[in-house]
KETI-350658 format. One record per residue: residue in three letters; y, x, z of N, C-alpha, C in turn; residue number from 1. Coordinates in nm, 2 decimals, padded with zeros to 4 digits. Last residue first. Layout:
REM residues N
   r    n_y    n_x    n_z   ca_y   ca_x   ca_z    c_y    c_x    c_z   k
 ALA      Y      X      Z      Y      X      Z      Y      X      Z NUM
...
END
This chain:
REM residues 64
   r    n_y    n_x    n_z   ca_y   ca_x   ca_z    c_y    c_x    c_z   k
 ASP -00.10  01.94 -01.42 -00.18  01.89 -01.53 -00.25  02.00 -01.60  64
 GLU -00.11  02.02 -01.08 -00.05  02.05 -01.21 -00.15  02.00 -01.32  63
 THR -00.14  01.76 -00.84 -00.18  01.89 -00.89 -00.12  01.90 -01.03  62
 TRP -00.14  01.55 -00.54 -00.09  01.59 -00.68 -00.13  01.73 -00.71  61
 GLY -00.30  01.27 -00.38 -00.25  01.41 -00.39 -00.20  01.44 -00.53  60
 ASP -00.35  00.99 -00.17 -00.30  01.04 -00.31 -00.25  01.18 -00.29  59
 PHE -00.64  00.90  00.02 -00.50  00.95  00.01 -00.47  00.99 -00.14  58
 TRP -00.86  00.72  00.23 -00.82  00.77  00.10 -00.68  00.82  00.11  57
 PRO -01.14  00.57  00.41 -01.01  00.65  00.41 -00.99  00.71  00.27  56
 GLY -01.31  00.30  00.24 -01.29  00.39  00.35 -01.16  00.47  00.33  55
 PHE -01.33  00.10  00.05 -01.38  00.23  00.02 -01.36  00.34  00.13  54
 ARG -01.26 -00.16  00.15 -01.36 -00.14  00.05 -01.42  00.00  00.04  53
 GLU -01.05 -00.10  00.33 -01.16 -00.18  00.38 -01.28 -00.16  00.28  52
 THR -00.87  00.03  00.16 -00.93  00.10  00.28 -01.06  00.03  00.33  51
 ARG -00.80 -00.17 -00.01 -00.87 -00.05 -00.06 -00.94  00.02  00.05  50
 ASP -00.67 -00.34  00.17 -00.80 -00.39  00.11 -00.87 -00.27  00.05  49
 LEU -00.45 -00.18  00.23 -00.54 -00.22  00.34 -00.68 -00.27  00.28  48
 GLY -00.33 -00.18 -00.02 -00.38 -00.05  00.04 -00.48 -00.08  00.15  47
 GLU -00.27 -00.45 -00.06 -00.35 -00.38 -00.16 -00.41 -00.25 -00.09  46
 SER -00.11 -00.51  00.16 -00.24 -00.58  00.15 -00.33 -00.51  00.05  45
 SER  00.05 -00.23  00.30  00.04 -00.33  00.20 -00.10 -00.39  00.20  44
 THR  00.06 -00.01  00.47  00.07 -00.14  00.53  00.06 -00.26  00.43  43
 CYS -00.05  00.33  00.52 -00.02  00.21  00.43 -00.02  00.08  00.51  42
 THR -00.14  00.54  00.66  00.00  00.50  00.68  00.03  00.37  00.60  41
 SER -00.40  00.60  00.61 -00.36  00.62  00.75 -00.22  00.56  00.77  40
 SER -00.43  00.59  00.33 -00.49  00.48  00.42 -00.44  00.49  00.56  39
 SER -00.15  00.65  00.14 -00.25  00.70  00.23 -00.30  00.59  00.31  38
 THR  00.08  00.56  00.01 -00.02  00.64 -00.07 -00.12  00.71  00.02  37
 GLU  00.28  00.44  00.15  00.17  00.35  00.09  00.07  00.43  00.01  36
 PRO  00.46  00.63  00.23  00.36  00.59  00.32  00.25  00.50  00.26  35
 ASP  00.53  00.88 -00.01  00.54  00.73  00.02  00.43  00.70  00.12  34
 ASN  00.47  01.13 -00.09  00.54  01.11  00.04  00.57  00.97  00.08  33
 CYS  00.37  01.10 -00.34  00.28  01.14 -00.24  00.34  01.13 -00.10  32
 HIS  00.61  01.05 -00.49  00.50  00.95 -00.48  00.41  00.98 -00.36  31
 ASP  00.75  01.29 -00.46  00.80  01.17 -00.40  00.69  01.06 -00.39  30
 TYR  00.58  01.47 -00.60  00.61  01.49 -00.46  00.66  01.36 -00.39  29
 ALA  00.60  01.36 -00.86  00.47  01.37 -00.79  00.49  01.38 -00.64  28
 GLU  00.88  01.39 -00.91  00.82  01.26 -00.91  00.68  01.26 -00.84  27
 GLU  00.90  01.67 -00.89  00.97  01.59 -00.79  00.91  01.45 -00.79  26
 ARG  00.75  01.76 -01.10  00.71  01.80 -00.97  00.78  01.70 -00.87  25
 SER  00.71  01.48 -01.34  00.78  01.60 -01.29  00.73  01.64 -01.15  24
 LEU  00.40  01.37 -01.49  00.51  01.36 -01.40  00.58  01.49 -01.37  23
 GLY  00.16  01.34 -01.63  00.29  01.37 -01.70  00.41  01.36 -01.62  22
 GLU -00.01  01.06 -01.48  00.00  01.19 -01.54  00.13  01.21 -01.60  21
 ALA -00.17  00.88 -01.21 -00.05  00.90 -01.31 -00.06  01.04 -01.36  20
 ILE -00.42  00.86 -01.10 -00.33  00.74 -01.08 -00.21  00.75 -01.19  19
 VAL -00.75  00.92 -01.13 -00.62  00.97 -01.17 -00.53  00.85 -01.18  18
 GLU -00.97  00.93 -00.86 -00.91  00.84 -00.96 -00.77  00.90 -01.00  17
 ARG -01.29  01.03 -00.76 -01.15  01.07 -00.78 -01.09  00.97 -00.88  16
 ARG -01.57  01.04 -00.54 -01.50  00.97 -00.65 -01.35  01.02 -00.64  15
 ASP -01.74  01.14 -00.35 -01.67  01.24 -00.44 -01.59  01.17 -00.55  14
 ASP -01.68  00.97 -00.04 -01.75  01.00 -00.16 -01.68  01.10 -00.24  13
 ASP -01.51  00.93  00.18 -01.65  00.90  00.20 -01.74  00.93  00.07  12
 ARG -01.24  00.99  00.11 -01.31  01.07  00.21 -01.46  01.05  00.20  11
 PHE -01.10  01.00 -00.21 -01.17  00.92 -00.11 -01.25  01.00 -00.02  10
 PHE -00.79  01.05 -00.38 -00.91  01.11 -00.31 -00.97  01.01 -00.21   9
 ARG -00.62  01.02 -00.67 -00.65  00.95 -00.54 -00.79  01.00 -00.50   8
 ILE -00.37  01.22 -00.81 -00.52  01.19 -00.80 -00.54  01.12 -00.66   7
 ILE -00.12  01.26 -01.04 -00.15  01.21 -00.91 -00.30  01.18 -00.91   6
 LYS  00.00  01.56 -01.21 -00.07  01.43 -01.20 -00.10  01.39 -01.06   5
 TYR  00.27  01.72 -01.38  00.18  01.70 -01.27  00.11  01.57 -01.28   4
 THR  00.39  01.98 -01.60  00.38  01.84 -01.55  00.27  01.83 -01.45   3
 SER  00.62  02.25 -01.66  00.49  02.20 -01.61  00.50  02.05 -01.58   2
 MET  00.78  02.36 -01.95  00.79  02.29 -01.82  00.66  02.23 -01.78   1
END
């Protein structure tokens, strides 16, 4: 059975952050469909602060 990981991508640099590993495909999909996992749709203070500090970002998923 395949597992997946969540990676946070930042538009303004090549930095990548692994957010979670060992997830099922459904878990990875559900995470990335949450509005709080993209600078363009987040409303939380944490997400807005991240956008202010680092510019646009989003969470994506890929196979481990």
